[in-house]
C-alpha positions in Angstrom: 85.0 166.2 122.9 81.6 166.8 121.4 78.5 166.5 123.5 77.4 163.4 121.6 80.8 161.7 122.2 80.6 162.7 125.8 77.1 161.2 126.1 78.3 158.0 124.4 81.2 157.7 126.8 79.0 158.2 129.8 76.5 155.6 128.6 79.3 153.1 127.9 80.8 153.7 131.3 77.4 153.3 133.0 76.7 150.1 131.0 80.0 148.6 132.0 79.4 149.5 135.7 76.0 147.9 135.8 76.8 144.7 134.0 80.4 144.1 135.1 79.8 143.8 138.8 77.2 143.5 141.5 77.2 146.9 143.1 77.0 147.4 146.9 78.1 143.9 148.0 78.5 145.0 151.6 75.2 146.9 151.7 73.3 144.0 150.2 74.9 141.7 152.8 73.8 144.0 155.6 70.3 144.1 154.2 70.3 140.3 154.0 71.6 139.9 157.6 69.2 142.6 158.9 66.0 141.2 157.5 66.8 137.5 158.2 67.8 138.4 161.7 64.6 140.4 162.3 62.3 137.7 161.0 64.2 134.9 162.8 64.0 136.9 166.1 60.3 137.4 165.6 59.6 133.7 164.8 61.6 132.6 167.9 60.0 135.2 170.1 56.5 134.2 169.0 57.2 130.4 169.2 54.9 129.9 172.2 52.1 131.8 170.4 52.7 130.6 166.9 49.4 128.5 166.7 47.3 131.5 167.9 49.0 133.9 165.4 49.2 131.8 162.2 48.0 128.3 163.1 44.9 126.3 163.8 44.3 127.8 167.3 44.0 131.4 166.1 40.7 133.4 165.8 41.4 133.6 162.1 40.8 129.9 161.4 41.7 127.9 158.3 38.3 128.2 156.6 38.2 132.0 157.0 41.8 132.2 155.7 40.8 130.0 152.7 37.9 132.2 151.8 40.1 135.3 152.0 42.8 133.6 149.8 40.2 132.7 147.3 39.5 136.4 147.0 42.9 138.1 147.1 44.8 135.1 145.4 47.7 135.5 147.8 50.5 132.9 148.0 50.8 130.9 151.2 52.0 127.3 151.7 49.9 127.0 154.9 46.8 126.7 152.8 48.1 123.6 151.0 46.9 121.4 153.8 44.6 121.8 156.8 47.0 120.0 159.2 48.7 121.0 162.4 51.7 118.9 161.4 52.0 120.8 158.1 51.8 124.1 160.0 54.6 123.0 162.3 56.7 122.0 159.3 56.2 125.3 157.5 57.0 127.3 160.7 60.1 125.2 161.4 61.3 125.6 157.8 60.8 129.4 158.1 63.1 129.5 161.1 65.7 127.2 159.5 65.8 129.2 156.3 66.1 132.5 158.2 69.0 131.2 160.2 70.8 129.8 157.2 70.2 133.0 155.2 71.6 135.0 158.1 74.9 133.1 158.0 74.9 133.1 154.2 74.7 129.3 153.5 73.5 128.6 150.0 72.0 132.1 149.8 70.4 131.6 146.4 68.3 128.7 147.7 67.8 130.1 151.2 66.6 133.5 149.9 63.8 131.7 148.0 62.9 129.6 151.0 63.0 132.7 153.2 60.5 134.4 150.8 58.2 131.4 150.9 58.3 131.3 154.7 57.5 135.0 155.0 54.7 135.0 152.5 53.2 131.8 153.9 52.9 133.0 157.4 52.0 136.6 156.7 49.4 135.9 154.1 47.8 133.2 156.3 46.9 135.9 158.9 47.1 139.3 157.3 45.6 141.1 160.3 48.6 140.2 162.5 51.6 142.5 162.4 52.5 146.1 161.7 54.4 148.2 159.1 57.6 146.2 159.8 55.8 143.0 158.5 54.9 144.8 155.3 58.5 145.8 154.8 59.8 142.3 155.4 57.1 141.0 153.0 58.4 143.2 150.2 62.1 142.8 150.9 61.9 139.0 151.0 60.9 139.1 147.3 63.6 141.6 146.4 66.3 139.6 148.1 65.7 136.7 145.8 67.1 138.8 142.9 70.2 140.1 144.7 73.6 138.5 145.0 73.6 139.2 148.8 76.1 136.5 149.7 79.2 138.0 148.0 80.7 139.0 151.4 80.1 138.2 155.1 78.7 134.7 154.3 79.6 131.1 154.3 79.2 131.1 150.6 81.9 133.8 150.2 84.2 131.7 152.4 83.6 128.6 150.3 84.1 130.6 147.1 87.5 131.9 148.4 88.5 128.3 149.3 87.6 127.1 145.8 89.2 130.0 144.0 92.6 128.4 143.6 91.2 125.3 142.0 91.7 124.9 138.3 88.3 123.2 137.9 85.2 123.8 140.1 84.3 121.0 142.4 81.2 118.8 141.9 79.3 120.4 144.8 77.4 117.4 146.0 75.6 119.4 148.8 74.2 121.7 146.2 73.0 118.9 144.0 71.2 117.2 146.9 69.6 120.4 148.0 68.4 121.1 144.4 67.0 117.6 144.2 65.2 117.9 147.5 63.6 121.3 146.7 62.5 120.1 143.3 60.9 117.0 144.8 59.1 119.1 147.4 57.9 121.5 144.7 56.6 118.6 142.5 54.8 117.2 145.5 53.2 120.5 146.2 52.1 120.9 142.6 50.6 117.4 142.3 49.3 116.4 145.7 48.2 119.6 147.5 45.9 122.5 147.0 48.8 124.8 145.9 47.8 127.3 143.3 51.1 127.0 141.3 49.7 128.2 138.0 51.9 129.3 135.2 50.2 132.5 134.2 47.8 133.4 137.1 47.8 134.2 140.8 51.5 135.3 140.7 53.5 138.2 141.9 53.0 140.0 138.5 50.2 140.1 136.0 50.5 137.1 133.6 53.2 135.5 135.8 52.1 132.7 138.1 53.9 131.3 141.1 54.4 128.0 139.3 56.5 129.8 136.7 58.4 131.8 139.3 59.3 128.8 141.5 60.0 126.3 138.7 61.9 129.0 136.8 64.2 129.7 139.8 64.7 126.0 140.3 65.8 125.5 136.6 68.0 128.6 136.8 69.9 127.0 139.7 70.5 123.9 137.6 71.6 126.0 134.6 74.0 128.0 136.8 75.6 124.8 138.1 75.9 123.2 134.7 77.5 126.3 133.1 79.8 126.9 136.0 81.1 123.3 135.8 81.1 122.5 132.1 81.1 125.8 130.3 83.2 128.3 132.3 83.9 130.6 129.4 81.5 132.9 127.6 78.3 131.2 128.9 79.5 131.8 132.4 80.2 135.5 131.5 76.7 135.9 130.1 75.1 134.5 133.2 77.2 136.7 135.4 76.1 139.8 133.4 72.4 138.8 133.8 72.8 138.1 137.5 74.6 141.5 138.0 71.8 143.3 136.1 69.2 141.6 138.2 71.1 142.4 141.4 71.6 146.0 140.6 68.0 146.5 139.5 66.8 144.9 142.7 69.1 147.1 144.8 67.8 150.2 143.0 64.2 149.1 143.8 65.1 148.7 147.4 66.5 152.2 147.5 63.4 153.6 145.8 61.2 151.7 148.3 63.0 153.3 151.2 62.7 156.7 149.7 59.1 156.2 149.0 58.5 155.0 152.5 60.0 158.1 154.1 58.5 160.5 151.6 55.0 159.2 151.9 55.3 159.0 155.7 56.6 162.5 156.0 54.2 164.2 153.6 51.2 162.4 155.1 52.3 163.7 158.6 52.4 167.2 157.3 48.7 167.1 156.5 47.8 166.1 160.1 46.8 168.9 162.5 48.6 167.2 165.5 51.9 167.1 163.5 51.4 170.7 162.5 51.0 172.0 166.0 53.9 169.8 167.3 51.9 167.6 169.7 51.6 164.3 167.7 54.2 162.5 169.7 52.4 163.2 173.0 49.4 160.9 172.3 51.1 157.5 171.5 53.2 158.0 174.6 50.0 157.8 176.7 48.6 154.6 175.0 49.0 151.6 177.3 49.5 149.3 174.3 52.5 151.3 173.2 54.0 152.0 176.6 56.4 149.3 177.7 58.1 151.8 180.1 55.3 154.0 181.4 57.6 156.0 183.7 59.9 156.8 180.8 57.0 157.8 178.5 55.6 160.1 181.3 59.0 161.7 181.7 59.3 162.4 178.0 55.7 163.6 177.6 56.1 166.0 180.6 58.4 168.2 178.6 56.4 170.2 176.0 59.6 171.5 174.4 61.0 168.0 173.9 57.7 166.7 172.4 57.6 169.6 170.0 61.2 169.2 168.9 60.9 165.5 168.3 57.6 165.9 166.5 58.8 168.5 164.1 62.2 166.8 163.8 60.5 163.5 162.8 58.7 165.2 159.9 61.7 167.2 158.8 64.0 164.2 158.7 61.5 162.0 156.8 60.6 164.6 154.2 64.2 165.7 153.7 65.9 162.2 153.5 65.2 161.5 149.8 66.7 164.9 148.8 69.8 164.4 150.9 70.8 161.5 148.6 72.3 164.2 146.4 74.9 165.0 149.0 76.9 162.2 150.6 77.6 163.9 153.9 74.1 165.2 154.4 72.8 161.7 153.6 75.1 160.1 156.2 74.0 162.5 158.9 70.3 162.0 158.0 70.8 158.2 158.0 72.2 158.4 161.6 69.2 160.5 162.7 66.7 158.1 161.1 68.3 155.0 162.8 68.3 156.8 166.1 64.7 157.7 165.6 63.8 154.1 165.0 65.8 152.9 168.0 63.8 155.4 170.0 60.6 153.9 168.6 61.8 150.4 169.6 62.4 151.5 173.2 59.6 154.1 173.8 56.8 152.5 171.9 57.7 148.8 172.2 58.0 148.1 168.5 61.4 146.4 168.2 60.7 144.3 165.1 59.3 147.2 163.2 62.4 149.3 164.1 64.8 146.5 163.2 63.1 146.0 159.8 63.3 149.7 158.9 66.9 150.0 160.1 67.7 146.9 157.9 66.1 148.7 154.9 68.0 151.9 155.7 71.3 150.0 155.7 71.2 149.9 151.9 72.4 153.5 152.1 75.3 152.9 154.5 78.6 154.3 153.2 81.0 151.7 151.9 84.0 153.2 153.7 82.2 152.8 157.1 81.4 149.2 156.2 85.0 148.4 155.2 86.2 150.0 158.5 83.8 147.9 160.5 84.8 144.8 158.5 88.5 145.5 159.3 87.9 146.1 163.0 85.7 142.9 163.3 88.3 140.9 161.4 91.1 142.0 163.7 89.0 141.2 166.7 88.2 137.8 165.3 91.9 137.2 164.6 92.8 138.2 168.2 90.2 135.9 169.6 91.4 133.0 167.4 95.1 133.7 168.4 94.1 133.8 172.1 92.2 130.5 171.8 95.3 128.9 170.3 97.8 130.6 172.6 96.2 129.9 176.0 96.3 126.1 175.8 100.0 126.2 174.9 100.7 128.7 177.6 99.0 126.6 180.2 101.0 123.5 179.0 104.3 125.4 179.4 103.2 126.6 182.9 102.5 123.1 183.9 105.9 121.9 182.7 107.6 124.7 184.6 105.8 123.8 187.8 106.5 120.1 187.6 109.8 118.7 188.9 110.2 116.5 185.9 110.1 119.5 183.7 112.8 121.1 185.8 115.0 118.1 185.6 114.7 117.8 181.8 115.8 121.4 181.4 
């Protein structure tokens, strides 16, 4: 085979792979579960303090936030109305959309609502949070483009239940949800201070949030219409476009994680404390980052341990993008990175930051490991279901054996 023919074959194979299927269904599902769980846990944890963090009782009041939004043109639904009731509604919807995205119910719609909730709260008070919030901020927009409900979701279970039908059902729930979201979007556009422009103040130059949100709303309608009334070639074309968007977003997520570790590692190399191996010593003695002072003192008392962890952190972060060229090395490095962030969660008291980074790292989890975990969890679920059915029957038989009537009947 000539080099040109070999190149054409490789290009055709790559084109087919990118367009024919949404790659990494389990990895994208883990990313969806990880980020929705992290954000949901944060919102529930901060429920008693929600008004001080993002609402009317905080030091960063509504007028100050409005002046900042006028300058940076960020998107936040909390600036549509200066009302405590509106704030409570947005916060509650953020919790509900996170929970529904976690279980994978109507993931296409919930991913958009999840993004709106994240952007609304974080852009309302940009000085609250840490690096984990920035990661959730970015990933919430990427998840909208992924088909993250293919597995491990209520959507996947519903699709399997409908697979045997010759004609797709009407899906009344989806129609009602589409109508409600469209009505809410129209109300926001006409009766609030929402900056839903078509070509300005959007996520990309020349693309406004009005175009994004209305476009996603219309795409949902087009998807339902084609799926129900044109299941042939039009459905195939839409599937190809969705697969390309999903695979592109998954590639961006991977690049984002590599950029995160590469920039963090190379910036650390430039610091004198990282160079002499003492950088880890200092955050262990900050009261704000010491939930377990005795544990921090124990770790900091060993100079060798501090040096090994300091140099090890730099080495792992700098080396991770290069280990993607070798599957085994990548898997080992992935385990080390997740252990590092678990240590950060415990030692420095940053659980939400660590959960967010681990959720992003999950995009590189090996498929075989995820299939193994899926099989083990499936067997455990089946055993629990069988036990739940078997125990009542067993108790009924035991009662029959103990009763005289049961003995006489036999």
